[in-house]
C-alpha positions as CSV (number, residue, x, y, z in Angstrom):
1,M,-15.6,-10.2,-65.6
2,A,-12.6,-9.5,-64.0
3,P,-13.3,-6.1,-62.3
4,L,-12.0,-3.0,-64.5
5,R,-8.9,-2.2,-62.2
6,P,-8.6,1.3,-60.7
7,L,-7.1,2.8,-63.9
8,L,-10.0,2.2,-65.8
9,F,-11.9,4.2,-63.2
10,S,-9.2,7.1,-62.8
11,C,-7.8,9.8,-64.5
12,A,-4.7,8.4,-63.3
13,A,-1.3,9.3,-66.4
14,L,-1.3,6.9,-68.8
15,A,1.9,5.4,-67.6
16,L,0.0,4.3,-64.4
17,T,-2.1,2.5,-66.7
18,V,0.4,0.5,-68.3
19,G,2.0,-0.9,-65.1
20,A,-1.9,-2.1,-63.7
21,L,-2.8,-3.8,-66.8
22,A,0.6,-5.3,-67.2
23,Q,0.2,-7.0,-63.6
24,S,-2.5,-9.0,-65.5
25,D,-0.3,-10.6,-68.0
26,E,0.2,-13.9,-66.4
27,K,2.1,-15.9,-69.2
28,G,1.3,-19.5,-70.1
29,S,3.2,-22.6,-71.6
30,C,1.5,-23.9,-74.2
31,Q,-2.0,-23.6,-76.2
32,A,-5.3,-25.2,-76.4
33,G,-4.8,-27.7,-79.5
34,D,-1.5,-28.5,-78.3
35,T,-2.4,-32.1,-76.9
36,T,1.2,-32.5,-75.5
37,C,1.0,-30.1,-72.6
38,L,-0.6,-28.1,-70.5
39,S,-2.4,-25.0,-70.8
40,S,-2.4,-21.8,-68.3
41,S,-4.6,-19.1,-68.1
42,S,-3.1,-16.5,-70.0
43,P,-4.7,-13.4,-72.1
44,P,-2.8,-11.9,-75.2
45,D,-0.2,-9.1,-73.5
46,T,-2.3,-6.3,-72.6
47,S,0.5,-3.9,-72.2
48,S,1.0,-4.8,-75.8
49,L,-2.8,-3.0,-76.5
50,L,-1.5,0.5,-75.8
51,Q,0.5,0.5,-79.2
52,Q,-1.8,2.4,-81.7
53,R,-3.1,-0.2,-84.1
54,S,-5.9,2.2,-86.2
55,K,-6.8,5.6,-86.7
56,S,-10.7,5.3,-86.5
57,G,-13.1,3.5,-83.8
58,S,-15.3,1.5,-86.1
59,A,-15.1,-1.6,-87.2
60,P,-12.3,-1.8,-90.1
61,A,-13.8,-1.6,-93.9
62,A,-11.7,-4.3,-95.0
63,A,-12.6,-6.5,-91.9
64,R,-16.1,-6.4,-93.3
65,Q,-15.1,-6.8,-96.6
66,L,-13.3,-10.2,-95.8
67,A,-16.6,-11.3,-93.9
68,T,-18.7,-11.0,-96.7
69,S,-16.5,-11.1,-100.2
70,S,-18.4,-12.1,-103.0
71,S,-15.8,-14.2,-104.1
72,D,-17.3,-17.2,-101.8
73,T,-18.4,-18.8,-104.8
74,A,-16.7,-22.2,-106.0
75,A,-14.4,-21.6,-109.4
76,S,-16.7,-24.3,-110.7
77,S,-19.8,-24.8,-111.1
78,S,-19.8,-28.3,-112.5
79,G,-20.2,-31.6,-111.2
80,G,-18.9,-33.1,-107.5
81,S,-19.6,-32.0,-104.1
82,A,-18.1,-28.7,-103.0
83,S,-15.3,-30.2,-101.0
84,S,-14.2,-32.1,-104.2
85,R,-13.5,-29.5,-106.5
86,A,-11.6,-26.1,-106.1
87,S,-13.2,-23.5,-104.1
88,G,-12.9,-19.5,-104.9
89,S,-11.5,-18.6,-101.7
90,W,-10.4,-19.5,-98.1
91,W,-10.0,-18.1,-94.6
92,V,-6.2,-18.7,-93.2
93,Q,-5.6,-18.0,-89.2
94,L,-2.4,-16.6,-88.6
95,G,-1.4,-15.7,-85.0
96,T,1.9,-14.2,-83.8
97,K,3.7,-16.0,-80.8
98,D,3.8,-13.8,-77.2
99,E,7.8,-13.6,-77.0
100,G,10.2,-10.6,-77.3
101,G,11.3,-10.0,-81.0
102,C,8.8,-12.2,-81.9
103,G,6.7,-9.3,-84.2
104,T,7.5,-7.8,-87.7
105,D,6.1,-5.4,-89.8
106,A,7.5,-7.2,-93.0
107,D,5.1,-8.0,-96.0
108,I,3.5,-11.6,-95.5
109,Y,2.1,-13.3,-97.8
110,A,0.5,-17.2,-98.0
111,Q,-0.3,-19.9,-100.1
112,L,-2.1,-23.4,-100.2
113,K,-1.2,-26.4,-101.7
114,G,-2.4,-29.9,-102.3
115,A,-2.7,-33.1,-105.0
116,G,-0.1,-30.9,-106.8
117,K,-1.8,-27.8,-107.2
118,A,-1.3,-24.4,-105.5
119,T,-3.8,-21.5,-104.9
120,G,-1.0,-18.7,-105.8
121,W,0.4,-16.4,-103.7
122,S,-2.3,-14.1,-101.9
123,G,-1.6,-10.4,-101.3
124,E,0.1,-8.8,-99.2
125,L,-2.0,-10.1,-95.9
126,S,-2.0,-7.2,-93.3
127,S,-3.8,-5.2,-96.4
128,Q,-7.0,-6.9,-95.0
129,H,-7.1,-5.4,-91.7
130,E,-6.4,-1.7,-90.5
131,G,-3.5,-1.5,-88.2
132,N,-0.6,-3.6,-87.2
133,N,-1.1,-7.3,-88.0
134,F,1.9,-9.5,-86.9
135,E,3.1,-8.0,-83.6
136,K,3.2,-10.1,-80.7
137,K,0.2,-12.1,-79.6
138,D,-1.7,-10.3,-82.6
139,I,-4.0,-12.8,-84.3
140,A,-6.6,-12.4,-86.8
141,I,-8.0,-14.4,-90.0
142,Y,-7.1,-13.7,-93.6
143,Q,-8.4,-14.7,-96.9
144,V,-6.4,-16.6,-99.5
145,D,-7.8,-17.0,-103.2
146,C,-7.5,-19.2,-106.1
147,S,-5.6,-17.0,-108.5
148,S,-3.5,-19.8,-109.9
149,G,-6.1,-21.3,-112.3
150,N,-5.2,-25.2,-111.4
151,C,-6.3,-24.6,-107.1
152,P,-6.6,-27.8,-105.0
153,A,-9.7,-28.6,-103.9
154,D,-10.6,-28.3,-100.2
155,D,-10.2,-31.9,-99.4
156,E,-7.0,-32.0,-101.4
157,I,-5.2,-29.2,-99.5
158,D,-2.8,-30.7,-97.1
159,E,-0.1,-28.2,-97.1
160,I,0.3,-24.2,-96.3
161,C,3.1,-21.9,-97.3
162,L,4.2,-18.4,-96.0
163,K,6.6,-16.0,-97.0
164,L,8.2,-13.2,-95.4
165,D,9.3,-9.9,-97.4
166,S,11.2,-7.9,-95.0
167,T,12.5,-4.1,-95.6
168,L,15.6,-2.3,-94.0
169,F,13.3,-0.8,-91.5
170,S,10.4,-4.0,-90.7
171,G,12.6,-6.4,-88.9
172,S,12.5,-9.6,-89.9
173,D,12.1,-12.2,-87.1
174,W,8.3,-13.7,-87.0
175,C,7.3,-16.1,-84.9
176,P,3.5,-18.1,-86.4
177,V,1.4,-20.0,-84.4
178,K,-2.3,-20.5,-84.0
179,V,-1.8,-21.8,-88.2
180,R,-5.2,-22.9,-89.4
181,V,-7.1,-23.3,-93.0
182,F,-10.5,-23.3,-93.1
183,S,-12.9,-23.4,-96.0
184,K,-15.0,-20.5,-96.9
185,P,-18.1,-19.7,-96.4
186,G,-18.6,-22.7,-94.2
187,F,-15.7,-22.4,-92.3
188,K,-14.8,-26.1,-91.8
189,Q,-11.3,-26.4,-90.6
190,L,-9.1,-28.3,-93.2
191,G,-6.2,-28.7,-91.2
192,H,-3.4,-26.9,-88.7
193,V,0.1,-26.2,-88.2
194,P,0.9,-27.2,-84.4
195,D,4.5,-25.8,-84.9
196,F,5.4,-23.4,-87.4
197,D,9.1,-22.5,-88.0
198,V,10.5,-19.0,-86.9
199,F,11.4,-16.6,-89.8
200,S,14.5,-15.1,-89.1
201,E,15.0,-13.4,-92.8
202,S,13.1,-12.9,-96.0
203,G,12.1,-16.3,-97.5
204,E,9.5,-19.3,-98.0
205,I,8.1,-21.7,-95.3
206,C,6.1,-24.8,-96.2
207,K,4.3,-27.1,-94.2
208,Q,2.3,-29.6,-94.1
209,L,-0.9,-29.4,-92.1
210,S,-2.5,-31.7,-89.3
211,P,-5.9,-33.1,-89.1
212,A,-8.0,-30.9,-87.1
213,G,-8.9,-32.6,-83.8
214,S,-12.3,-33.8,-82.5
215,L,-14.1,-35.4,-79.4
216,P,-15.0,-39.2,-80.5
217,T,-18.8,-39.9,-81.2
218,A,-20.1,-40.6,-77.6
219,T,-21.2,-43.9,-76.7
220,G,-23.9,-45.1,-75.0
221,N,-27.1,-43.5,-73.6
222,L,-27.6,-39.8,-73.3
223,V,-28.9,-39.3,-69.5
224,S,-28.7,-35.3,-69.4
225,H,-27.5,-32.1,-71.3
226,V,-26.8,-29.0,-70.1
227,A,-24.8,-25.8,-71.3
228,F,-22.6,-23.1,-69.5
229,W,-22.6,-19.1,-70.2
230,A,-20.0,-16.8,-68.7
231,D,-19.7,-13.0,-68.7
232,F,-22.1,-12.0,-71.1
233,G,-24.4,-9.3,-72.3
234,L,-28.1,-9.1,-73.7
235,A,-29.0,-10.3,-76.7
236,E,-29.2,-7.4,-79.7
237,A,-33.1,-6.6,-79.4
238,D,-32.2,-5.6,-75.7
239,K,-29.4,-3.8,-76.2
240,D,-31.4,-0.8,-75.0
241,S,-31.0,-2.1,-71.7
242,I,-27.2,-2.3,-71.3
243,V,-26.1,-0.2,-68.5
244,D,-25.2,2.8,-70.2
245,Q,-21.8,3.6,-68.5
246,W,-18.5,3.0,-69.7
247,P,-16.8,0.6,-70.3
248,V,-20.2,-1.5,-70.0
249,N,-21.9,0.2,-72.8
250,E,-18.9,-0.1,-75.1
251,A,-17.7,-3.6,-74.4
252,L,-21.5,-4.8,-74.9
253,K,-23.1,-2.3,-77.0
254,T,-20.8,-1.4,-79.7
255,S,-19.2,-4.9,-80.0
256,V,-21.1,-7.2,-81.9
257,G,-19.4,-10.3,-80.3
258,G,-21.9,-10.2,-77.2
259,F,-25.0,-10.6,-79.4
260,S,-23.3,-13.5,-81.1
261,L,-24.1,-15.6,-78.1
262,Y,-28.0,-15.5,-78.7
263,D,-27.9,-15.9,-82.0
264,A,-25.4,-19.1,-82.2
265,F,-27.1,-20.4,-79.6
266,E,-30.2,-20.8,-81.9
267,D,-28.2,-22.1,-84.4
268,F,-27.5,-24.6,-81.4
269,I,-30.5,-25.4,-81.0
270,N,-31.7,-25.9,-84.6
271,Q,-28.8,-28.5,-85.0
272,G,-30.7,-30.7,-82.8
273,H,-29.2,-30.2,-79.3
274,E,-31.7,-29.6,-76.2
275,P,-30.2,-28.6,-73.5
276,Q,-32.5,-28.9,-70.2
277,A,-30.6,-26.2,-68.2
278,V,-28.2,-23.3,-68.7
279,F,-25.8,-22.3,-65.8
280,Q,-24.8,-18.7,-66.3
281,L,-21.6,-18.5,-64.2
282,G,-21.7,-14.9,-63.4
283,D,-21.6,-11.1,-65.2
284,I,-25.0,-11.9,-66.3
285,G,-25.6,-9.1,-68.5
286,Y,-23.7,-6.8,-66.2
287,L,-26.6,-5.3,-64.7
288,G,-26.1,-5.4,-61.2
289,G,-29.0,-7.7,-60.3
290,V,-31.6,-4.9,-61.0
291,P,-35.3,-6.1,-61.3
292,D,-36.5,-3.6,-64.2
293,R,-33.0,-5.1,-66.4
294,L,-32.8,-8.6,-65.0
295,P,-35.5,-10.5,-66.6
296,K,-34.1,-9.6,-70.2
297,V,-31.6,-11.9,-69.9
298,V,-33.6,-15.0,-68.8
299,S,-36.4,-13.6,-71.7
300,G,-33.5,-13.4,-74.4
301,L,-32.3,-17.0,-73.3
302,S,-35.1,-18.3,-73.2
303,T,-36.0,-17.1,-77.1
304,S,-32.7,-17.7,-78.3
305,S,-33.3,-21.6,-77.1
306,L,-36.6,-21.5,-79.2
307,A,-38.5,-21.8,-75.6
308,K,-36.2,-24.9,-74.8
309,V,-34.5,-23.6,-71.7
310,G,-37.3,-21.7,-69.5
311,A,-36.5,-19.3,-66.6
312,D,-36.9,-22.5,-64.5
313,V,-34.2,-24.1,-65.7
314,Q,-32.1,-21.2,-65.5
315,F,-29.4,-21.1,-62.8
316,P,-27.1,-18.0,-61.7
317,A,-24.0,-18.0,-60.0
318,I,-23.2,-14.6,-58.6
319,G,-20.3,-12.4,-60.4
320,N,-18.9,-9.1,-59.2
321,H,-20.7,-7.4,-62.1
322,D,-24.0,-9.0,-60.5
323,V,-23.5,-6.8,-57.5
324,N,-22.5,-3.6,-59.1
325,A,-22.7,-3.4,-62.7
326,P,-20.2,-0.7,-63.3
327,S,-17.9,-0.7,-60.5
328,G,-17.7,-4.4,-60.5
329,C,-16.6,-4.2,-56.7
330,S,-13.3,-2.9,-57.6
331,D,-11.0,-1.5,-55.1
332,L,-11.9,2.4,-55.8
333,D,-15.0,0.9,-53.6
334,L,-14.0,2.5,-50.5
335,G,-15.6,1.0,-47.3
336,A,-18.3,-1.2,-49.1
337,C,-19.6,-2.2,-52.9
338,Y,-23.0,-1.2,-53.0
339,Y,-26.2,-3.4,-55.0
340,G,-27.6,-1.9,-58.6
341,I,-25.7,0.4,-61.1
342,G,-25.2,3.4,-59.2
343,A,-21.2,4.6,-59.9
344,T,-19.0,7.1,-60.3
345,A,-15.3,6.8,-61.6
346,G,-15.8,3.2,-60.3
347,Q,-17.0,3.8,-56.9
348,S,-20.4,2.8,-56.5
349,Y,-23.1,4.2,-54.4
350,E,-26.4,3.9,-52.7
351,T,-29.5,3.2,-54.6
352,N,-32.3,4.4,-52.7
353,G,-34.8,1.5,-51.6
354,F,-32.4,-1.0,-53.2
355,G,-30.6,-2.6,-50.3
356,F,-29.5,-6.2,-49.9
357,E,-33.4,-7.5,-49.5
358,Q,-34.3,-5.6,-52.7
359,W,-31.6,-7.2,-54.3
360,N,-31.5,-10.7,-53.4
361,Q,-35.4,-11.1,-54.0
362,S,-34.6,-9.6,-57.7
363,W,-32.8,-13.1,-58.2
364,F,-35.5,-15.1,-57.1
365,E,-38.3,-13.2,-59.0
366,T,-36.3,-13.5,-62.4
367,Y,-35.2,-17.0,-61.8
368,P,-38.1,-19.2,-60.6
369,G,-35.8,-22.0,-60.8
370,L,-34.0,-21.1,-57.4
371,S,-37.3,-22.0,-56.0
372,G,-38.0,-25.3,-57.6
373,G,-37.3,-28.6,-57.0
374,K,-33.7,-29.1,-58.6
375,V,-32.1,-26.7,-56.0
376,V,-30.8,-28.8,-53.3
377,I,-29.6,-26.7,-49.9
378,P,-27.2,-29.1,-48.4
379,K,-27.4,-29.8,-44.5
380,S,-25.0,-27.2,-42.8
381,T,-22.5,-28.7,-40.5
382,G,-21.4,-25.3,-38.8
383,T,-23.0,-21.7,-38.4
384,V,-23.6,-20.6,-42.0
385,Q,-26.9,-21.9,-43.4
386,W,-26.3,-21.9,-47.1
387,G,-29.4,-20.6,-49.7
388,A,-29.5,-19.5,-53.3
389,P,-28.5,-17.4,-55.2
390,F,-25.1,-17.5,-53.7
391,R,-24.1,-20.9,-52.3
392,Y,-26.5,-23.7,-53.4
393,N,-26.1,-27.5,-55.4
394,I,-28.7,-28.6,-58.3
395,D,-30.0,-32.0,-58.9
396,M,-30.9,-32.6,-62.4
397,G,-32.8,-35.6,-61.0
398,G,-33.5,-38.7,-63.1
399,E,-30.7,-41.2,-63.7
400,S,-28.6,-38.4,-63.7
401,R,-25.1,-39.1,-61.7
402,V,-23.7,-35.4,-61.8
403,Y,-24.4,-33.3,-59.0
404,Y,-23.6,-29.0,-59.5
405,I,-22.3,-27.2,-56.7
406,I,-22.9,-23.2,-57.3
407,G,-20.1,-21.4,-55.2
408,L,-19.6,-17.9,-54.3
409,A,-15.8,-17.3,-55.7
410,A,-17.8,-14.1,-57.2
411,G,-14.0,-12.4,-58.7
412,A,-15.1,-9.1,-56.1
413,Y,-11.9,-7.0,-55.1
414,R,-14.0,-5.2,-52.6
415,T,-15.9,-8.3,-50.5
416,T,-18.1,-6.5,-48.2
417,W,-21.0,-5.7,-50.2
418,A,-23.4,-2.8,-48.4
419,P,-25.3,-3.1,-45.2
420,G,-27.0,-6.3,-44.7
421,Q,-24.8,-9.0,-46.3
422,P,-25.3,-12.1,-44.5
423,D,-22.3,-14.6,-44.6
424,V,-24.0,-16.8,-46.7
425,A,-22.9,-14.3,-49.1
426,K,-19.6,-13.3,-48.5
427,P,-17.7,-14.5,-51.1
428,V,-13.8,-16.0,-51.7
429,S,-11.7,-13.0,-52.6
430,S,-10.3,-12.6,-55.8
431,E,-6.9,-12.0,-54.1
432,L,-7.1,-15.6,-53.1
433,M,-7.8,-16.7,-56.7
434,K,-4.7,-15.4,-57.6
435,G,-2.6,-16.9,-55.5
436,D,-2.0,-15.2,-52.2
437,L,-2.8,-17.5,-49.8
438,K,-2.2,-15.4,-46.6
439,D,-5.2,-13.5,-47.5
440,D,-7.7,-13.9,-44.5
441,A,-11.3,-12.8,-46.0
442,P,-13.9,-14.6,-44.1
443,G,-15.6,-15.9,-47.7
444,N,-12.5,-18.3,-48.2
445,T,-13.1,-20.9,-45.3
446,I,-16.9,-20.2,-45.3
447,E,-16.6,-21.7,-49.6
448,C,-14.4,-24.8,-47.7
449,D,-17.2,-25.6,-45.3
450,F,-20.2,-25.0,-48.1
451,L,-17.8,-27.8,-50.3
452,R,-17.5,-29.9,-47.4
453,D,-21.3,-30.3,-46.8
454,S,-22.2,-30.5,-50.5
455,L,-19.9,-33.2,-51.4
456,A,-21.6,-35.4,-48.5
457,H,-24.8,-34.3,-49.5
458,G,-24.4,-35.5,-53.0
459,E,-22.8,-38.7,-52.1
460,S,-25.8,-39.5,-50.1
461,L,-27.6,-39.2,-53.1
462,G,-25.5,-41.6,-55.0
463,K,-23.8,-39.2,-57.4
464,T,-20.3,-39.7,-58.8
465,V,-19.5,-36.7,-60.2
466,F,-18.8,-33.3,-58.8
467,V,-19.0,-30.4,-61.1
468,Y,-18.3,-27.0,-59.1
469,L,-19.3,-23.8,-61.0
470,T,-18.1,-20.1,-59.7
471,H,-17.9,-16.9,-61.4
472,D,-14.1,-16.6,-60.7
473,G,-11.3,-19.4,-60.8
474,P,-7.7,-19.8,-60.1
475,H,-5.1,-17.4,-62.1
476,P,-3.8,-19.5,-64.4
477,V,-5.9,-22.6,-64.5
478,T,-3.0,-24.8,-64.1
479,E,-2.5,-24.1,-60.3
480,L,-5.3,-24.4,-57.4
481,F,-5.6,-21.6,-54.6
482,S,-7.9,-22.5,-51.7
483,K,-7.9,-22.8,-47.8
484,C,-8.8,-26.4,-48.0
485,D,-6.8,-28.2,-51.0
486,D,-7.9,-31.5,-49.6
487,V,-11.3,-30.5,-50.3
488,Y,-11.1,-29.1,-53.7
489,K,-9.6,-31.6,-54.8
490,Q,-12.7,-34.2,-54.3
491,L,-14.2,-32.0,-57.1
492,D,-14.1,-33.2,-60.8
493,V,-14.5,-30.2,-62.7
494,W,-14.4,-26.8,-62.0
495,L,-15.9,-24.4,-64.5
496,F,-15.7,-20.6,-64.2
497,G,-15.2,-16.8,-66.1
498,H,-14.2,-13.7,-64.8
499,E,-11.4,-13.2,-67.3
500,H,-12.6,-12.6,-70.7
501,W,-10.7,-15.4,-72.5
502,M,-10.9,-19.4,-72.4
503,D,-8.5,-21.7,-71.1
504,L,-8.2,-25.3,-70.3
505,S,-6.0,-27.3,-67.5
506,V,-5.9,-30.6,-69.7
507,P,-5.1,-31.1,-73.4
508,S,-7.6,-30.9,-76.0
509,F,-9.6,-33.8,-76.9
510,A,-8.2,-35.8,-73.4
511,T,-9.8,-37.9,-71.7
512,V,-9.5,-37.7,-67.8
513,S,-10.7,-40.4,-65.5
514,K,-11.8,-39.7,-62.1
515,E,-9.8,-43.0,-60.9
516,S,-6.4,-41.4,-62.0
517,G,-7.4,-37.6,-62.4
518,N,-4.7,-37.6,-64.8
519,G,-3.2,-35.3,-62.2
520,Q,-5.3,-32.5,-62.7
521,A,-8.3,-32.8,-59.7
522,P,-10.6,-30.9,-60.5
523,V,-10.2,-30.3,-64.3
524,R,-10.5,-26.5,-64.5
525,F,-12.2,-24.6,-67.8
526,L,-12.3,-21.2,-67.9
527,L,-14.9,-19.9,-70.2
528,G,-15.2,-16.0,-69.5
529,N,-15.2,-15.0,-73.1
530,G,-19.0,-14.3,-73.4
531,G,-19.2,-11.4,-74.7
532,F,-17.9,-8.7,-72.6
533,D,-15.1,-7.4,-75.3
534,E,-12.0,-5.8,-74.1
535,G,-9.5,-7.6,-76.8
536,D,-8.7,-10.5,-74.7
537,F,-9.9,-13.2,-77.0
538,E,-10.3,-13.7,-80.7
539,T,-13.7,-16.0,-80.0
540,V,-16.6,-15.5,-78.2
541,N,-17.8,-18.8,-76.7
542,F,-20.1,-21.1,-74.6
543,V,-19.6,-24.5,-73.3
544,A,-22.1,-27.8,-73.7
545,M,-21.6,-30.9,-71.7
546,Q,-23.6,-34.3,-72.5
547,E,-23.7,-36.7,-69.7
548,Y,-23.7,-40.5,-71.2
549,H,-24.1,-43.9,-69.5
550,D,-21.9,-46.7,-71.2
551,G,-21.9,-49.8,-69.4
552,D,-20.6,-48.8,-65.7
553,R,-19.0,-45.6,-66.5
554,V,-20.2,-42.0,-66.9
555,K,-18.8,-40.2,-69.4
556,L,-19.1,-36.4,-69.4
557,Y,-18.3,-34.7,-73.1
558,F,-17.5,-30.9,-72.6
559,Q,-17.3,-29.2,-75.8
560,A,-16.9,-24.9,-76.5
561,Y,-18.6,-23.7,-79.2
562,D,-17.3,-20.6,-81.0
563,T,-20.0,-18.2,-81.5
564,C,-18.3,-15.1,-83.4
565,V,-14.9,-15.4,-84.6
566,S,-13.3,-11.9,-85.0
567,A,-12.9,-10.3,-88.6
568,T,-10.9,-7.8,-87.3
569,N,-7.1,-8.1,-86.1
570,C,-7.2,-9.0,-82.6
571,P,-6.7,-7.0,-80.6
572,W,-7.6,-3.8,-82.5
573,G,-7.5,-0.4,-81.7
574,T,-6.4,1.4,-78.2
575,M,-7.3,0.9,-74.6
576,I,-7.9,4.3,-73.9
577,P,-9.5,5.1,-70.4
578,F,-13.1,6.9,-70.5
579,V,-13.1,6.4,-74.0
580,Q,-12.0,2.9,-76.0
581,L,-11.6,-0.5,-74.9
582,A,-9.3,-2.7,-77.4
583,S,-11.9,-5.0,-79.0
584,C,-11.5,-8.2,-81.1
585,W,-15.4,-8.6,-81.7
586,R,-16.3,-5.4,-83.4
587,S,-17.2,-7.5,-86.3
588,C,-17.5,-11.1,-87.0
589,L,-17.2,-13.1,-89.6
590,D,-20.5,-13.9,-91.5
591,I,-20.5,-18.0,-91.4
592,E,-22.9,-19.9,-93.9
593,G,-26.0,-21.4,-92.5
594,G,-26.6,-19.9,-89.1
595,V,-28.6,-17.5,-87.2
596,N,-27.8,-13.8,-88.6
597,G,-24.6,-15.3,-89.9
598,R,-23.7,-16.6,-86.3
599,K,-23.2,-20.5,-86.1
600,A,-22.4,-22.4,-83.0
601,L,-18.9,-24.1,-84.1
602,P,-17.0,-26.6,-82.1
603,S,-14.2,-24.5,-80.9
604,K,-11.3,-24.0,-83.7
605,E,-8.8,-24.4,-80.9
606,G,-9.8,-27.6,-79.6
607,Y,-11.0,-26.5,-75.8
608,A,-13.3,-29.9,-75.4
609,F,-12.4,-33.1,-73.6
610,I,-14.4,-36.0,-71.9
611,Y,-14.4,-36.6,-68.1
612,D,-14.7,-41.1,-67.2
613,A,-16.3,-41.8,-64.1
614,P,-17.8,-44.6,-62.3
615,L,-21.8,-45.2,-62.7
616,K,-21.3,-46.2,-58.8
């Protein structure tokens, strides 16, 4: 995760908290799902989280009721499939644009139409969730019930109508975004509205639904299949091993979204997927690499994969909270960041008997694949000798043309890590990834040397696609910040986490060719919403990639999967340092047919693309 900034570990005034949080509000230009432009790496407006949205610290009862309503049953039990007869209720997603003057306290209603039928108007939607529901950047799922007696079937719904009823003090302007309609309880997307009109006064607006997008069916021969997780905690069965310090304990233990990653991954396996490896892109359990807890990650993932992904095919990239769990090597780590779980108010401290050698050994003992045959250590052409778990390569072998380069952009503010830190363990600075090209941390140029050596070695093995894996990456994803752009532009795809939301540098469902690059070399994919809940994003996700060979082409199908869809308004609650984080995943929608109500659902926002490259 992004290291919790000094405000989270100090007793500074709330005004300072607002200022520090506002610095991370990197505005974007478009949303995933908009196939006409590039998205940008931008979380919900964190400054708005300081508004009081609720009165209790537990998941709202209305949200729990929404997820488990008894109105799931069909209106009619006679004849036809579920999609060809009227349902009892549907889910409707409504967001509010991140622009000044777009939020409203007015009453909002919805109804669905199709085939000359209509559901009838819903009740006032904000009554389904506690707190304000339609402030800028808010997003939530609402239930719309059949109240007319003549409702359309799922496959007949082609229109959504919204109604705003303002009062003297509510304000009237409202800018709906991310408007989507889903079946209930199966959560099949029935359509969306790419561009909804702005409400400037009370009234009704109806818009036709556009079909939900998807990747085309893969062609050719399936050669390899892998998955990527980032910024995640432990399975629910192991929650007692979560580090019991704020904010790690609250973000991972009180939020069920973190547990959903494991449950939905089991559902992913039940769907017939057989990943051959899982790459873990940093902040792995938020455990500081300690040997008595780190194995819980590996065993939990192996269990959720039904033993298909063993310890020998799980590969880590080091993140800032893998060095020190509570502090994340923040600016409050004066002098050095120490390994393990020892920290007080953001300042890490040394744990007796747990220096660099012991910490490094913990990774090799927990991840036997780091000493296995798939790991490649490229020949160094400089003075720094490469090695796992910091900077290494993975070759899946066989016919695969994909070469994985695991680097060390750890997202650490403090890049000096305790005594004994070798050069290979000096990370790219978080300042560089934010665009400070003058930053002179040694790891910035070390990473350039490592990438040159890795690319050369991969090419010598006949690889044609280079996938770069790190914990941190450029902010926003549409930028490229490095000390050697010519080298980075030889990479094909760059996946990373650190910030707790999802973003993609190319349009949803795009096909990007290696020859043209579509102006996006490398394609950048942010997937930091693996379960650490700070109220930044409405879903928990992982990403899967399938490599197909089709004639003389290699085609990589990247698909994000939603594992928790928030059942509360997102963000919900207030951010109060040392007391409470804003959240989105205190409650998840229960999805029919999943594991403990959690399914691996193709990203509702369209985070998916194809990378097309030569076979030779």
